[in-house]
C-alpha positions as CSV (number, residue, x, y, z in Angstrom):
1,M,34.6,48.1,-31.9
2,K,32.6,51.2,-32.0
3,K,30.8,50.1,-28.9
4,L,34.0,49.6,-27.0
5,W,35.4,53.0,-27.9
6,F,32.3,54.6,-27.0
7,L,32.3,53.0,-23.6
8,V,35.9,53.9,-23.0
9,F,34.8,57.5,-24.0
10,L,32.0,57.5,-21.5
11,I,34.4,56.4,-18.6
12,F,36.7,58.8,-19.6
13,L,34.3,61.6,-19.7
14,V,33.0,60.6,-16.0
15,F,36.5,60.9,-14.8
16,V,36.9,64.4,-16.4
17,I,33.7,65.5,-14.6
18,A,34.5,64.3,-11.3
19,F,38.0,65.8,-11.5
20,F,36.6,69.2,-12.1
21,K,33.6,68.8,-9.5
22,Q,36.0,67.5,-6.8
23,E,35.9,70.6,-5.0
24,E,32.1,70.7,-5.0
25,I,32.1,67.0,-3.9
26,K,34.6,68.0,-0.9
27,D,32.5,70.7,0.1
28,E,29.5,68.7,-0.1
29,V,30.8,65.8,1.8
30,G,33.1,67.8,4.5
31,I,36.0,65.6,4.0
32,E,38.7,68.4,4.5
33,D,36.3,69.8,7.6
34,P,37.7,68.4,10.7
35,D,34.5,69.0,12.6
36,S,32.4,67.3,9.9
37,K,31.4,63.6,10.6
38,V,33.6,62.5,7.6
39,G,36.6,64.7,8.9
40,K,36.4,63.3,12.5
41,K,36.1,59.7,11.0
42,I,39.3,60.5,9.1
43,D,41.0,62.0,12.0
44,D,40.1,58.9,14.2
45,A,41.5,56.6,11.3
46,M,44.8,58.4,11.4
47,G,45.0,58.5,15.0
48,I,45.0,62.4,15.7
49,N,42.5,62.0,18.1
50,R,44.0,59.3,20.2
51,L,46.3,61.7,22.0
52,Q,43.1,63.6,23.3
53,H,41.8,60.3,24.5
54,L,45.2,59.2,26.1
55,N,45.3,62.4,28.0
56,R,41.8,62.3,29.3
57,A,42.4,58.4,30.5
58,K,45.6,59.8,32.3
59,K,43.5,62.4,33.9
60,I,40.8,59.7,35.0
61,G,43.5,57.3,35.9
62,T,45.1,60.1,38.2
63,E,41.5,60.8,39.9
64,A,41.3,57.0,40.6
65,E,44.6,56.9,42.3
66,F,43.6,59.8,44.5
67,A,40.6,57.6,45.5
68,N,42.9,54.8,46.4
69,I,45.0,57.1,48.2
70,K,42.1,58.5,50.2
71,T,41.1,55.1,51.2
72,A,44.5,54.2,52.3
73,F,44.5,57.2,54.4
74,V,41.3,56.1,56.2
75,M,42.9,52.7,56.7
76,Y,46.1,54.0,58.1
77,Y,44.2,56.2,60.5
78,T,41.8,53.4,61.4
79,A,45.0,50.9,62.2
80,Y,47.2,53.4,63.9
81,N,44.8,56.0,65.2
82,E,46.9,58.9,63.4
83,F,47.3,60.2,59.9
84,P,50.5,59.1,58.0
85,K,53.2,61.9,58.1
86,S,53.8,61.3,54.4
87,L,52.7,59.4,51.4
88,E,55.7,57.3,52.0
89,D,54.3,55.9,55.2
90,L,51.4,54.5,53.1
91,V,53.9,52.6,51.1
92,D,56.0,51.5,53.8
93,K,52.7,50.0,55.4
94,R,51.8,48.4,52.2
95,M,48.6,50.2,51.9
96,I,49.6,51.6,48.3
97,D,52.4,50.7,46.3
98,Q,55.5,52.8,45.1
99,G,53.9,53.5,42.0
100,A,51.0,55.2,43.5
101,L,53.2,58.1,44.6
102,K,53.5,59.5,40.8
103,D,50.5,60.4,38.6
104,F,49.7,59.0,35.2
105,Y,52.3,61.8,33.7
106,Q,55.2,60.3,35.7
107,Q,55.3,63.3,38.0
108,Y,55.3,62.9,41.8
109,Y,52.3,64.4,43.6
110,R,52.5,67.5,45.4
111,T,51.1,67.8,48.9
112,E,50.5,70.6,51.3
113,I,48.3,71.3,54.2
114,D,45.5,73.9,53.8
115,G,43.8,74.3,57.2
116,T,42.7,70.9,58.3
117,D,42.9,69.5,54.8
118,L,45.6,67.7,53.0
119,V,45.7,68.8,49.2
120,M,47.1,66.7,46.8
121,T,47.9,68.1,43.3
122,S,49.0,66.4,39.9
123,P,50.4,69.3,37.8
124,G,48.5,67.3,34.7
125,Q,49.4,67.2,31.1
126,D,51.5,70.3,31.1
127,R,53.5,69.2,34.2
128,I,53.3,72.9,35.3
129,K,51.7,73.6,38.9
130,N,48.7,75.9,39.3
131,T,47.4,75.7,35.6
132,K,43.9,74.7,34.4
133,D,44.7,71.1,33.6
134,D,46.0,70.4,37.2
135,V,44.1,67.5,39.0
136,I,43.5,68.3,42.6
137,T,41.9,66.5,45.8
138,R,41.5,67.3,49.3
139,I,41.7,64.9,52.2
140,P,40.3,66.1,55.4
141,L,42.4,65.3,58.3
142,M,40.0,65.2,61.3
143,D,42.4,66.2,64.0
144,G,44.1,69.0,62.1
145,G,47.2,66.3,61.4
146,G,48.9,69.1,59.5
147,N,51.6,69.9,62.1
148,Q,53.5,66.6,61.5
149,W,53.0,66.5,57.7
150,T,56.6,65.8,55.9
151,G,55.2,65.2,52.5
152,R,56.4,66.7,49.1
153,N,55.4,70.2,48.6
């Protein structure tokens, strides 16, 4: 019986020491530091970084959509020997679908003519034009094509 009590006492002693040393252990492991390996794993497990990954995926998706629209511009020009007057013309000719008129943040692309280029802009995550998170692409219009552009501004 004395051995059992001694064993219980040792277990209790280990827990008491661990309780008083927990701050040292936390600092050593870095469990509360979000930049430590353990802190990052905890954040990942809790889904904190998922929002960052989701926003990055939306930006990459928008950039890929721009590439598809550029390809559709070339196809339209090849087929009709002129540039479309708006992105809706590409939809009407079934070169892109209706969903391609909005970015991955569900905002319509903004378009404007700059010299001989069509500039397409997605306002990005904050949905505000002319901020650092905007996604922008330029489509060169070889013949200047800007005079007839009627797309969204």
